[in-house]
N, CA and C atoms as a LAMMPS dump frame, in Angstrom:
ITEM: TIMESTEP
0
ITEM: NUMBER OF ATOMS
132
ITEM: BOX BOUNDS ff ff ff
-5.0000000000000000e+02 5.0000000000000000e+02
-5.0000000000000000e+02 5.0000000000000000e+02
-5.0000000000000000e+02 5.0000000000000000e+02
ITEM: ATOMS id mol type element x y z
1 1 1 N 1.02 -0.907 0.176
2 1 2 C 0.155 0.07 0.166
3 1 3 C 0.644 1.281 0.136
4 2 1 N 1.626 1.209 0.795
5 2 2 C 2.924 2.64 0.925
6 2 3 C 3.682 2.741 -0.431
7 3 1 N 4.146 1.455 -1.076
8 3 2 C 4.574 1.557 -1.966
9 3 3 C 4.003 2.031 -3.301
10 4 1 N 2.543 1.606 -3.312
11 4 2 C 1.495 2.42 -4.369
12 4 3 C 1.378 4.001 -4.168
13 5 1 N 1.228 4.192 -3.055
14 5 2 C 1.299 5.925 -2.909
15 5 3 C 1.881 6.847 -3.344
16 6 1 N 3.39 6.845 -3.9
17 6 2 C 4.472 7.829 -4.582
18 6 3 C 4.062 7.395 -6.035
19 7 1 N 3.278 6.414 -6.707
20 7 2 C 3.262 6.353 -8.018
21 7 3 C 2.029 6.945 -8.333
22 8 1 N 0.92 7.197 -7.376
23 8 2 C -0.439 7.828 -8.206
24 8 3 C 0.077 9.023 -7.637
25 9 1 N 0.837 9.747 -6.685
26 9 2 C 1.422 10.988 -6.208
27 9 3 C 2.189 11.432 -8.262
28 10 1 N 2.699 11.16 -8.314
29 10 2 C 3.304 11.134 -10.026
30 10 3 C 2.752 11.217 -11.062
31 11 1 N 1.604 10.341 -11.066
32 11 2 C 0.68 10.2 -12.291
33 11 3 C -0.084 11.504 -12.085
34 12 1 N -0.344 11.713 -11.279
35 12 2 C -1.5 13.171 -10.885
36 12 3 C -0.595 14.555 -11.091
37 13 1 N 0.838 14.129 -10.999
38 13 2 C 1.747 15.716 -10.579
39 13 3 C 1.92 16.09 -12.503
40 14 1 N 2.042 14.852 -13.361
41 14 2 C 2.218 15.189 -14.418
42 14 3 C 0.862 15.952 -15.563
43 15 1 N -0.135 16.292 -14.576
44 15 2 C -1.27 17.261 -15.235
45 15 3 C -1.236 18.237 -14.847
46 16 1 N -0.332 18.823 -13.728
47 16 2 C -0.424 20.424 -13.429
48 16 3 C -0.07 20.924 -14.165
49 17 1 N 1.222 20.88 -15.24
50 17 2 C 1.497 21.673 -16.006
51 17 3 C 0.085 22.56 -16.735
52 18 1 N -0.263 21.657 -17.078
53 18 2 C -2.135 22.067 -18.348
54 18 3 C -2.834 22.51 -17.58
55 19 1 N -3.031 22.774 -16.32
56 19 2 C -3.355 23.625 -15.376
57 19 3 C -2.957 25.368 -15.207
58 20 1 N -1.879 25.292 -15.038
59 20 2 C -1.271 26.648 -14.346
60 20 3 C -1.403 27.131 -16.164
61 21 1 N -1.349 28.653 -15.975
62 21 2 C -1.37 29.438 -17.345
63 21 3 C 0.068 29.971 -17.656
64 22 1 N 0.882 29.521 -16.752
65 22 2 C 2.043 30.147 -16.808
66 22 3 C 2.764 29.168 -17.721
67 23 1 N 2.574 27.804 -17.502
68 23 2 C 3.093 26.642 -18.316
69 23 3 C 2.302 26.395 -19.895
70 24 1 N 1.423 27.206 -20.294
71 24 2 C 0.796 27.009 -21.48
72 24 3 C 1.538 27.573 -22.731
73 25 1 N 0.845 27.568 -23.818
74 25 2 C 1.413 28.599 -24.954
75 25 3 C 1.976 29.351 -24.617
76 26 1 N 2.42 30.431 -25.36
77 26 2 C 3.058 31.805 -25.155
78 26 3 C 2.558 32.428 -26.59
79 27 1 N 2.21 33.797 -26.859
80 27 2 C 2.193 34.389 -28.205
81 27 3 C 3.192 35.676 -27.644
82 28 1 N 4.141 36.027 -28.672
83 28 2 C 4.935 37.104 -28.472
84 28 3 C 4.422 37.914 -29.74
85 29 1 N 4.111 39.436 -29.103
86 29 2 C 3.931 40.497 -30.068
87 29 3 C 5.027 41.252 -29.741
88 30 1 N 4.935 42.532 -30.692
89 30 2 C 5.986 43.431 -30.572
90 30 3 C 5.46 44.468 -29.53
91 31 1 N 6.173 44.99 -28.709
92 31 2 C 5.448 46.01 -27.737
93 31 3 C 5.544 47.417 -28.363
94 32 1 N 5.712 47.598 -29.134
95 32 2 C 5.194 49.146 -29.838
96 32 3 C 4.262 48.79 -30.59
97 33 1 N 4.237 47.817 -32.198
98 33 2 C 2.961 48.114 -32.566
99 33 3 C 1.962 46.878 -32.421
100 34 1 N 2.235 46.131 -31.651
101 34 2 C 1.148 45.158 -31.179
102 34 3 C 1.103 43.714 -32.449
103 35 1 N 2.164 44.009 -33.389
104 35 2 C 2.13 42.741 -34.535
105 35 3 C 2.733 41.305 -34
106 36 1 N 2.07 40.171 -34.32
107 36 2 C 1.918 39.41 -34.019
108 36 3 C 3.626 38.65 -34.339
109 37 1 N 4.678 37.799 -33.225
110 37 2 C 5.851 37.661 -33.661
111 37 3 C 5.813 35.994 -34.102
112 38 1 N 5.536 35.38 -32.748
113 38 2 C 5.445 34.089 -32.331
114 38 3 C 4.904 33.047 -31.619
115 39 1 N 4.251 32.155 -32.056
116 39 2 C 3.566 31.39 -30.551
117 39 3 C 4.35 30.554 -30.199
118 40 1 N 5.12 30.247 -28.66
119 40 2 C 5.751 29.403 -28.401
120 40 3 C 4.564 28.061 -27.97
121 41 1 N 5.036 27.119 -28.603
122 41 2 C 3.768 25.896 -28.189
123 41 3 C 4.231 24.795 -27.296
124 42 1 N 3.486 24.914 -25.871
125 42 2 C 3.807 23.923 -24.913
126 42 3 C 3.203 22.51 -25.336
127 43 1 N 3.632 21.133 -24.459
128 43 2 C 3.46 20.333 -24.785
129 43 3 C 1.828 20.104 -24.405
130 44 1 N 1.294 20.391 -23.742
131 44 2 C -0.025 20.7 -23.238
132 44 3 C -0.705 21.401 -24.248
């Protein structure tokens, strides 16, 4: 029972980056003219 607990925690923790905005796709724009430059796509 105790050995199964860490594996369950690891399985649940892999979805945390998909729920936090800082870990999602980032769209880069020019600070002056607001023109689209690039979108960095993350795995989630």
